N, C-alpha and C positions, 0 to 999 in steps of 0.2 A: 632817839633812834626811831625812824618812821615805821619800820616793820614792827617794832615793839609796841608802838601806839596802835597800829592796826589790829594786832592780836589782842591787846588789852581791851580795846573798845568792843571786841566781840566776845569777851569772857566775863567782864564784870557784870554783877547783877543789875537789873533795871532799877531806875530811880523813879519816884512818884507813884501814881496809882497804876496798878496792873490792869491791862485792857481785857478784863474778863467780866462780861456782863451776862445777865440771865439769858437774853435772846441769843447771844453768840454761843453760850454753853449748850442751849437747847439744840441749835443747829449742829454743833460739833457732836453731841450725843446721838443725834439722828443719823449722821454720817457713820459714826462708829457702829451703831446698831445695824445699819445696812451692810457694812463690811462683815459683820459677824453672822447675820441670819441668811444672807443671800449666798447660797452654796458655792457658785463659781467664784465669787469674791473671797469667800472664806478659805477656799483651797489655796489661793495665793497668799492671803494674809497670814494663814497658819504657819507659813514658812518663817515669818517674822518671829512668831512665838517660839518656834523650834530653834531659831537662831539665838534668841535670848536665853533659852534653856541651855543650849550647849555652851554658850559663852559664860553662863553662870557657873557651870562645872569648871571651865577653864580659869576664870578670874579668881574664884575662891581657891582653886587648886594652887595658883601662883601665890596668893596671899598666905597660904599655909606652908609654902616652901616647896611645892611640887613644880615640875617643869612641864609646861604646856607645849606639846609637840605637833598637834594637828587636830583638825575636825572636819567633818563632812555633813552636808545636808542631802537627803535622798528624795527621790521623786515621790515616794509614798508619804512624804512630810515628816519622816523620822530623821534622826541624826545621831551623831556619835562624836564625842570629844575625848581625846587621849591626853592624860597627864602622867608623867613618869615620876616615881618616887617609891617609898615603902609600900609593899603590897597591903599591909595592914597598918592600923594606927589611926589616931584622930585626924590627921591630914587627909588620908584616903576617905574616911567617913564624911568629913566636912565637904570635900569636893564632890563626892557622890550624892550627898543629900541636897546640894544646892540647886540642882537642875529644876525641879518642879516648883519650889517656892520663888525662885528669882524673878520670873515674869510677873508674878503678883506683887512682889516687893518693889520691883522697878516701876510697875504701872502705878502703884499707890504713890511712890516717890515723885513720879512725873506730875501727877495731879496736885500733890502738895506743893511742889516747887513752882508750878505754873501760877498758883494763886498768890505767891509771895515774892515774885520778881526774880526768881532764881532759874528761869528757863535757860538763859544764855550759858551759865556755868554747867548746867546739866547737859545741854547740847554739846558743849565742848568736851566734856568727859566721855559722852557716848561716842563722839567722833574719834577720840583718842583710842578708845577700846577697839573700835572697828579697825582702825589703821594698825594697831598692835596685832590683831588677829589675822589680818589679811595675808601675811607671809606664811601662815600656818594652814591655809586652805588646802584641801586634798582632793577636790573633785571639781568638775566643770560647772555643775549646777551651783555649787557653793560659791564659785568665783562670780557667777552671774548675780546671785543674791547679794553677795558682799559689795559688788560694784554698784548695784542699785542703791543699797543702803548707805554706802559712803557718799555717793553722788547726792542723794537727797539730804543727808545730814550735813554734808559740806555746803550745799546751797543754803540751807536753813541757817547755818553758822556764818557764812561769809556775807550774805545779804541780810544781816540781822534786822528783824522787824519785831519790836516788842509787843506788837498786836498779834502777829501771826504765830510767833513761837509758842506762847502759852496755849493757844487754841490747838496747835498740832500736838503738844505734849498731853493735853487733856484727852484728845481723841485717841492718841496712841496708847496712853495709859489705860484707858477703859478697854481697848482692844486686848492689851496684854493681860489685864486682870481677868476678863471673861475667857480669854484663851487659856490662861492658867487653870481655870476651873474645868474647861473642856478637856484639856490634857490630863488633869487629875482624875476626871471621871473615867478616862480610858485606862489609866494605870491601876485604878481601884479594881477594875475587872480583870486585870492581867495577873495571872498566878505564876508566871514563868520566873525561874531563878535568875534570868538575865536582866530583868527590869531593875530600876533603881532601888525600890524597896526590897526586892529579892536579894540584890547584892548587899544592901545594908544589913539585912537579916543574917546573911552569911558571914559578914565581917564582924558583927557584934553579938550574934546569938540573941538579939532582941527581936521579937516577932514583927513581921512586916506590918501587921495591923497598927503597931505603935508608930512606925515610921509614916505610914499613910495618915494616921491621926495627926502627926506633927505637920504634914503638908496641909491638911484641912484647917488646922488652927491658924497657920500663917496666912492662908488664902482668906479665911474669915476675917482676920484682923485687918488685912489689906482692904477688903471689901467695906468693912466698917469705916475705915479712914476715908475712902473715896466717897462713900455715901454721905458722910458728915460734911466733906468739902462741897459736894454737890448741893446739899440742903442749904448750907451757908451762902452759897453763891446765888441760888434760885430764890432765896427768901426775900 
């Protein structure tokens, strides 16, 4: 079946050497750095980090048996995802916890996959999650962000290029990792009961400092993995 072959060709891992060389990685890292440190660019890119944060809540919520009903991204770069299920319990804790670590975990996963020929399967999975979440959008800004994300991911998937895909994943992975640290820095200063660590403390009676510490540990491990991959590539 022709359609099956078209899809399969865009999903299977790359064969042969992965097109990630030291000069290309340096260029990709320079672009990622510019997106992070140039404030007007960061204001836009930060929405991507927020999107991953909210979808982290949603995907983990679905995996633990909750129902994902909707999410929004706001003009101040914050967001909110809603999953329905028991008010308390391990499922609620897992879905609430997932938001801050997921951008770092996904960023590290992108860098790891890019160096091993698994860019195409990861792009496919990301596109599938975006399409799944599209019908649960609940604001105009979220529609715009999702449309751009789906168009970019769809183009990267359909016109598969085993040289371009790994470079995009490395750049986006680094942006997500640094974005995770920046978001984490903000929540560490937030003492409100409505923040994720505040909600987790209320749900479990475990101090918010413990939950914040768990976010730091995950981000640190993700950073170590990305740094190790970068050193191996640049060596």
